C-alpha positions in Angstrom: -69.7 -10.6 -89.1 -72.0 -12.8 -91.1 -73.2 -11.2 -94.3 -76.8 -12.2 -93.5 -76.8 -9.7 -90.7 -76.2 -6.8 -93.0 -77.7 -8.0 -96.3 -80.7 -5.7 -95.9 -78.5 -2.6 -95.6 -76.3 -3.8 -98.6 -79.5 -4.3 -100.7 -80.5 -0.7 -99.9 -77.0 0.5 -101.1 -75.8 1.3 -97.6 -72.1 0.7 -97.2 -71.2 -0.6 -93.8 -67.6 -1.9 -94.3 -65.8 1.4 -94.6 -65.8 4.3 -92.1 -64.0 7.6 -92.4 -61.0 7.8 -90.3 -59.4 10.9 -88.7 -56.3 11.7 -86.7 -58.4 13.9 -84.4 -62.1 13.7 -83.5 -64.5 16.3 -82.1 -64.4 14.7 -78.7 -60.6 15.1 -78.6 -61.1 18.9 -78.9 -63.8 18.8 -76.2 -61.5 16.9 -73.7 -58.6 19.3 -74.5 -60.9 22.3 -73.8 -61.9 20.7 -70.5 -58.2 20.3 -69.6 -57.8 24.0 -70.2 -60.9 24.8 -68.2 -60.4 22.5 -65.2 -56.8 21.4 -65.4 -55.6 17.8 -66.0 -55.4 16.9 -62.3 -59.2 17.1 -62.2 -59.4 14.1 -64.6 -56.7 12.0 -62.9 -59.2 9.3 -61.9 -60.6 8.9 -65.4 -59.2 6.1 -67.6 -58.2 8.4 -70.4 -54.5 8.6 -70.0 -53.4 5.9 -72.4 -54.0 8.4 -75.2 -51.3 10.9 -76.4 -53.1 14.2 -75.5 -50.0 16.2 -76.4 -50.1 14.9 -80.0 -53.8 15.6 -80.2 -53.3 19.2 -79.0 -50.5 19.7 -81.6 -52.8 18.4 -84.3 -55.7 20.6 -83.2 -53.8 23.8 -82.1 -50.6 23.5 -84.0 -47.0 22.9 -83.1 -47.0 25.5 -80.3 -49.5 23.5 -78.2 -48.4 23.0 -74.6 -47.3 19.5 -73.4 -50.1 17.7 -71.6 -48.7 15.3 -69.0 -50.4 12.4 -67.2 -51.4 13.9 -63.8 -51.7 10.4 -62.1 -49.5 9.4 -59.3 -48.1 5.8 -59.1 -51.0 4.9 -56.8 -53.6 6.2 -59.3 -51.9 4.2 -62.1 -52.0 1.1 -59.9 -55.7 1.6 -59.3 -56.4 2.0 -63.0 -54.5 -1.2 -63.7 -56.4 -3.0 -60.9 -59.7 -1.9 -62.4 -58.7 -2.8 -65.9 -57.7 -6.3 -64.7 -60.8 -7.0 -62.6 -63.3 -5.5 -65.1 -64.0 -8.9 -66.9 -65.1 -10.2 -63.5 -67.2 -7.2 -62.5 -70.5 -9.2 -62.4 -69.0 -11.8 -60.1 -70.6 -11.2 -56.6 -67.4 -12.1 -54.8 -65.5 -9.6 -56.9 -68.1 -6.9 -56.1 -67.7 -7.4 -52.4 -63.9 -7.5 -52.6 -63.8 -4.3 -54.7 -66.1 -2.4 -52.4 -64.0 -3.5 -49.4 -60.8 -2.5 -51.1 -62.1 0.9 -52.1 -63.5 1.6 -48.6 -60.0 0.9 -47.3 -58.1 3.0 -49.7 -60.7 5.8 -50.1 -59.7 6.4 -53.7 
């Protein structure tokens, strides 16, 4: 990022180049609590399963945390892959039409 963009902040003594890092964030705890409340299957269509939720649970709740497994079936994983692949073309009118037709056919 060009320094000119942030010079005003730097002149005011506001540091923008370093951010605190954490192994677990507040939203991880929120998601884990929703897993406990609704079950993981409820969230199978959400694109959140590339994260190690078991490790997050162990960091938050300790070593006795239960294993959290990906509830998606192979078809769900395929759909997530399709969406991730077509996302860069989401504004393309042809892609919108094809995607709508596809989802009408598969009723996912």
